[in-house]
N, C-alpha and C positions, 0 to 999 in steps of 0.2 A: 317178771315185771320190773324188778329192781335193775336187772341187767339192761332192759330196754331204756329206762329212764337214764341210766348211766351213759349208755351210748349216744342217746340224744343230746345230753348235756355236753359230752365231749365234742360232738359234731358242731353244736352251736358255738362252742368256744373257737372253732376254726373258721367261722364265717368272716367275710371281709368287713372291716370296720373303717369308717371314714378317717383319713389320716393325711396330714400335711407335713411333709419333710422339711419344709423351709425353716432354716435356722432363724431368719429374721422374724418370722411369725412367732416362734417359740420364745424368743427373747421378749417380744411384746407380751406374750402370755405371762412370763415370769415377772416382768415389771408390773403388769396389771394386778397380779396376784399379791405382790408386796403392798401395793397401794390399798387394795381391797382389805387385806388383813389389818393393816394399820387403822383404816377408817372404821372397820368393824369393832376393833378393840377400843378405840378412842370414844366412839359415840355410844356403844352399847354398854360398856363398862362391866363385863362379865366378872363374876366372883368378887375379888377384892381389888380390882383395877380402880374402883371409885375411891380407894384409900390413898391413891397417889395424887399428888398435887399437879398442877398444870405443867410445871417444868419437868417433873419426873415422867409424866406421860409422854412428853415429847422426846425424852431421853430413852426410855425403855421400850415403848410400844413400837416405834419404827423398826427396831432391830428384829422384833419377831417377824415383821413383814419381810425384812431383808433376808432373814434366815430362810424362810419358805421360798422367796423368789430366787435367791442364789442357789438353793438346793435343786430347785427345778431346772435351772440352767446347767448346773453341774452334772445332772443326770441326762442331759441331752446326748452325750456320747453313748451312753448305755442304750438309749432309744435308737440311735443310728445303728448300733451293733445289732439290735434286734431286727431292724428293718433290712439290713444287709443279710443277716443270717437266713431270713425267710425269702431271700431273693426279691426284694422290693415289694414284699407283700405284708400288709399289716392286718392282723386278725383281732378278734375280740379278746383272745387270751393274751396277745402282745399288749393291748391297751391296759388290761387289768394288771398284768405284771408290772408294767411301768408305773401305774398309779399306786400299787402296793409298795413298790421300791421307794418311790418318792415320799409316800406317807411315813414309812418307817425311818427313812433317812432324816427328813425334816423334823419328825417327832423327837428323834434322839438328840439332834442338835438343839432343838428348843428346850429340852430337858436340861441339857448341860448349861445352856445359857441361863435358865432359871436358877439352877443350883449354885453356879459359880460366879454369877454377875448380879442377878436380881436380888437374891436372898443370901448372898455370900456371908454377910455379917449378922444374919438373923437366926435365932434358934428355931427348931421345930419346923423345917420346911415341909411342904406337902409330900406325903409318902408317894411312892411310885404308883401304887394301885389307885390312890385318890386322884393323882395327877392324870392318869390315863382315863379313868372312868368319868371323872367330874369336870375335867378341864379339856383334855385333848379330844375325847370322843365327841362332846357337844361342838367343840370348835370345828372339827373336821366334817361334821354333818352340815355345816354352813360352807366351809371352804371348798370341799370336794365337788359339790354340785356345780359351783361356779366354774371350777377348773375343768370339769367334765364337759360342761356347756361350751366353754371357750375352745377347747381342743376339737370338739365335735363340729362347731361352727366353722372353724378353719379348715377341717377335713372336708366338709361338705362343699365349701367354697372352692377348694382344690379340685374336688371331683367335678364340679360344674365347669371350671376352666378346662379341665382335661376333656370333658365330654364335648365342649365347644370346639376343641382343637382336633377332634378325631376326623379322620377321612372316611369316605364311604365307597366301598367297592360294590357297585350295583350289579344286579342280575338283569337279564333281559326280560321284558314284560313284567309279569306279576311275581317273578321268582325272587326269593329272599336275597337281600343284600347283607353286607357285613360292615359294621362300623368299628373302627379300632384306631389306636394312635399309630402315627406313621412309623415310629421306632419300634413298635411291637410287631410290625409286618417284617417277616424274614425273606420270604420268596414266594413266587407264584409259578405254578407249572401248568402248562396246557394239557388237557385231557379230553380229547375228542371235541365235543361241543361245549365242554365245561372248562373251568380253571380251578385248580386246587390251590387254595391259599394256606400257606404255612405261617403261623403267627403265635405270639405269646399271649396267653390269657392268665394274667397273674404270674405265677412261677411255672406254669405248665405250658407245653407246646401243643397247639391244637391245629387241626386241618378242617377247612370248610370248602365244600364243593359248590360252586356257583355257576349258573348257566351264563356264560359270556365268552368272548374271545380275548386271547392274550394280547393281540394287537390293539384292541380297543382300550384295555387297561394300560398298555404301554403308552399310548397316546394321551390318555387322561392324566397319567402321572409321569411326566418326563424325568422326574428325579429318580425313578427306578431305572435299573441298568439291565439291558438286554445282553444275555451271555450265550444264548442258544436259541434256535427257533422255538423251542418248547419251554424256555425259562427266562424269567426276569427276576432280578434280586434287589434287595434293599442294600446299598453299599454300607450302610451303618453297621451291618452285621458281618461284614468281611473279617475273617480272621487270618488266613494264610493261603498261599498257593499249594496245590498238590499235583504231582504228576505220576500217573500210573499207566504202565504199558503204552507209553508214548502219547497219552492223552492228558490234557490239562483240565484241572478241576479247581474249583474254589471251595474252601472250607468256610462255612458260615457258623454263626452261633449254634451251640448244642450239637456240634459235629454233623451238620447237614452239608452234604457234598453236592455241588452243582457243576455240570459239565460246561466247558467253554469251547465253542466251536471256532474253527479257523476264521469264519466270517466275521466274528466279533472280537477275536483275540486281541488284536492291536488296540482297539478302542477301549476294551475292558482293562487291559494292562495299564494304559495311559491314565485312565480315570482313577483306578484304585491305587496305583503307585503314587500319583500326585496327591491323593487324599490322605495317604498314610505317611507321606514324606515328612 
């Protein structure tokens, strides 16, 4: 039973989590976080903040906000690293790791600021245990939900925009269709009365069989490139040319090789060479 619970928890950590990679949006989150922390400290006056006069509040409290906001922005490259490491996939475990790293980093900087700036000339500063349990922990129970909500909201907004930008490869009649981002589409192969669509789903490559004709899809999406009577490709995924036994091939992303027939060779070379020049 324990093993089952463990496996389920590990699997849940790998599920896709809403994420927006936009640097601009994360700078907005960092700025908003700074303002929120200052306002929270200024108006609620937790612990001994009420012992500070108005001038001292305006001197010391904004810096706590700046520490958290700046720390959030400083950790953005770490977030980018995680995103690229997982091949443009953001999971719940990635989100938790980033939040944990941010919390530890900002807490450490806030502790140094408290010791060496706020109470530098005062005896008996709060002990580390008291500072963590009675100051930081209550503060982060207020700060983190706001941060989590902001990141989640931007992530859902990004997902909505992506969903709106998806193309739909339709099947004939009542047959199932496929919705995906154009740049996730790698190539399409004709297979009797069906087409076989090769595409990215997260960091995995998948294939879907749809009842339709290659000529219909080629006409519907002229930005796709015909290389062979049985293949059309997305030029976005072109990697390099390959020649084997006198036959010409294209290498696409994830080492997918597509034949180029003499009928389409000149046009394909012209388009791909100009696109990569």
